[in-house]
VOMARMI-584975 format. One record per residue: residue number from 1; x, y, z of N, C-alpha, C in turn; residue in three letters. Coordinates in Angstrom, 2 decimals, padded with zeros to 5 digits. Last residue first. Layout:
SITE nr nu nv nw cau cav caw cu cv cw rest
SITE NUM X Y Z X Y Z X Y Z ALA $
...
***
This chain:
SITE nr nu nv nw cau cav caw cu cv cw rest
SITE 67 -010.45 -006.02 001.40 -009.86 -007.24 001.95 -010.77 -008.38 002.07 GLY $
SITE 66 -009.67 -003.52 -000.95 -010.69 -004.29 -000.24 -010.07 -005.59 000.23 ALA $
SITE 65 -008.69 -000.40 -001.81 -008.16 -001.68 -001.36 -009.26 -002.37 -000.52 ILE $
SITE 64 -008.51 001.84 -004.35 -009.44 001.23 -003.42 -008.92 -000.15 -003.08 TYR $
SITE 63 -006.90 004.75 -005.17 -006.71 003.31 -005.04 -007.68 002.80 -003.99 VAL $
SITE 62 -006.68 007.41 -007.42 -007.39 006.84 -006.29 -007.23 005.34 -006.32 PHE $
SITE 61 -003.70 009.04 -008.32 -004.70 008.03 -008.67 -005.36 007.51 -007.41 THR $
SITE 60 -001.63 010.64 -007.59 -002.97 011.18 -007.42 -004.07 010.22 -007.79 GLY $
SITE 59 000.61 009.57 -010.03 000.46 010.24 -008.74 -000.94 010.85 -008.69 VAL $
SITE 58 -000.65 006.78 -012.00 -000.05 008.12 -011.86 -000.24 008.64 -010.44 MET $
SITE 57 -000.08 003.70 -013.13 -000.70 004.37 -011.98 000.03 005.69 -011.73 VAL $
SITE 56 001.43 002.55 -015.21 000.12 003.14 -015.50 -000.53 003.91 -014.35 PRO $
SITE 55 003.97 001.79 -013.84 003.90 002.74 -014.97 002.51 003.35 -015.16 GLU $
SITE 54 003.26 -000.10 -011.72 003.94 001.18 -011.48 003.76 002.19 -012.61 PHE $
SITE 53 002.23 -002.57 -012.41 001.32 -001.54 -011.90 001.95 -000.16 -011.87 LEU $
SITE 52 004.43 -004.13 -013.09 003.39 -003.89 -014.09 002.46 -002.75 -013.69 ASP $
SITE 51 005.74 -004.17 -010.60 006.40 -003.59 -011.77 005.37 -003.23 -012.83 ILE $
SITE 50 003.84 -005.58 -009.12 004.16 -004.21 -008.75 004.84 -003.49 -009.92 VAL $
SITE 49 003.97 -008.05 -010.43 002.71 -007.31 -010.40 002.94 -005.85 -010.04 ASP $
SITE 48 006.56 -008.87 -009.89 006.21 -008.53 -011.27 004.90 -007.76 -011.33 GLN $
SITE 47 006.35 -009.32 -007.04 007.23 -008.30 -007.60 006.86 -007.91 -009.02 ASN $
SITE 46 003.17 -009.56 -005.52 004.24 -010.22 -006.27 005.05 -009.15 -006.99 ALA $
SITE 45 002.72 -007.25 -002.77 002.30 -007.90 -004.01 003.48 -008.66 -004.61 MET $
SITE 44 001.48 -005.88 000.21 002.56 -006.60 -000.46 002.00 -007.32 -001.67 ARG $
SITE 43 000.68 -003.00 001.65 000.09 -003.97 000.73 001.24 -004.60 -000.03 VAL $
SITE 42 001.44 -002.38 005.14 001.67 -002.23 003.71 000.88 -003.28 002.93 CYS $
SITE 41 001.17 -002.98 007.82 000.10 -002.26 007.16 000.27 -002.07 005.67 GLY $
SITE 40 003.63 -004.15 008.44 002.98 -003.26 009.40 001.94 -002.39 008.71 HIS $
SITE 39 003.64 -007.63 007.45 004.14 -006.26 007.39 003.40 -005.43 008.43 SER $
SITE 38 002.42 -010.05 007.20 003.88 -010.06 007.32 004.45 -008.66 007.19 ALA $
SITE 37 -000.36 -012.15 006.98 000.18 -010.94 007.59 001.70 -011.03 007.76 PRO $
SITE 36 -000.62 -013.67 003.75 -000.47 -013.82 005.19 000.06 -012.52 005.77 GLN $
SITE 35 -000.55 -013.09 001.13 -001.83 -013.55 001.65 -001.81 -013.78 003.15 GLY $
SITE 34 002.76 -014.23 000.60 001.66 -013.36 000.18 000.33 -013.95 000.64 LEU $
SITE 33 004.87 -015.87 001.12 004.08 -015.44 002.28 002.94 -014.50 001.89 LEU $
SITE 32 006.21 -016.24 -001.23 005.51 -017.39 -000.68 004.65 -017.04 000.52 GLY $
SITE 31 007.66 -013.93 -001.60 006.38 -014.06 -002.31 005.56 -015.25 -001.81 GLU $
SITE 30 009.69 -012.35 -000.15 009.06 -013.57 000.35 007.68 -013.74 -000.29 GLU $
SITE 29 010.51 -009.96 -000.95 011.46 -011.05 -001.18 010.86 -012.39 -000.78 GLN $
SITE 28 008.01 -007.96 -002.56 008.55 -008.64 -001.39 009.57 -009.70 -001.81 THR $
SITE 27 006.63 -004.72 -003.51 006.97 -006.12 -003.72 007.58 -006.71 -002.46 GLY $
SITE 26 004.03 -002.48 -002.28 005.40 -002.85 -002.67 005.54 -004.35 -002.89 HIS $
SITE 25 002.38 000.28 -001.29 002.18 -000.92 -002.08 003.57 -001.28 -002.59 ILE $
SITE 24 002.85 001.60 002.07 003.16 001.46 000.66 002.46 000.25 000.04 TYR $
SITE 23 002.93 003.98 004.57 002.25 002.78 004.10 002.38 002.72 002.59 ILE $
SITE 22 004.10 005.92 006.42 004.83 005.31 005.29 004.23 003.97 004.89 TYR $
SITE 21 002.72 007.32 008.24 003.25 006.04 008.71 003.98 005.29 007.60 ARG $
SITE 20 001.81 009.47 006.77 002.84 009.73 007.77 003.45 008.45 008.33 GLN $
SITE 19 -000.20 008.12 005.28 000.95 008.74 004.62 002.10 008.95 005.61 TYR $
SITE 18 -002.06 007.30 007.26 -001.42 006.33 006.37 -000.15 006.89 005.76 THR $
SITE 17 -002.45 008.35 010.53 -002.25 008.79 009.15 -001.45 007.80 008.31 ASP $
SITE 16 -002.91 008.01 013.18 -003.44 006.99 012.28 -003.11 007.26 010.82 VAL $
SITE 15 -002.08 010.15 014.68 -001.26 008.95 014.76 -001.74 007.84 013.81 TYR $
SITE 14 -003.26 012.73 012.43 -002.80 012.25 013.73 -001.98 010.98 013.65 GLY $
SITE 13 -004.58 011.74 009.27 -004.48 012.67 010.39 -004.03 012.00 011.67 GLY $
SITE 12 -006.28 009.01 008.05 -005.71 010.31 007.71 -005.73 011.20 008.95 GLN $
SITE 11 -007.73 006.80 008.59 -006.41 006.58 007.98 -005.79 007.89 007.52 ASN $
SITE 10 -009.60 007.79 010.52 -009.49 006.36 010.22 -008.14 006.04 009.59 HIS $
SITE 9 -009.49 010.51 010.86 -009.74 009.69 012.03 -009.65 008.20 011.79 GLY $
SITE 8 -010.51 011.06 007.52 -010.03 011.63 008.79 -010.44 010.74 009.97 PRO $
SITE 7 -009.74 009.21 004.85 -010.76 009.24 005.88 -010.20 009.79 007.19 GLU $
SITE 6 -007.74 008.85 003.00 -008.71 009.91 002.73 -009.74 010.08 003.84 MET $
SITE 5 -004.15 008.15 002.97 -005.55 007.89 003.28 -006.44 009.10 003.02 GLY $
SITE 4 -001.75 007.48 000.65 -002.24 008.55 001.53 -003.73 008.31 001.74 GLU $
SITE 3 001.04 005.38 -000.13 -000.39 005.62 -000.02 -000.70 006.73 000.96 LEU $
SITE 2 003.54 005.00 -002.50 003.24 005.50 -001.17 001.78 005.90 -001.09 TRP $
SITE 1 004.81 002.26 -004.06 003.91 003.35 -004.20 003.41 003.74 -002.82 MET $
***
């Protein structure tokens, strides 16, 4: 799922733009590394969790990610 930020200057617009940098929520071949930095800003999840999330989350759904 491709994410688009909402905060100008923080994750939307210019070189910081989440959408233009192709930031996704996606699965991984290395589920054992979940919880550790291993991407360039994407949100990695267990593959089955991404599969379960895909159907109910419609385009335009607001997603809040807290760390």
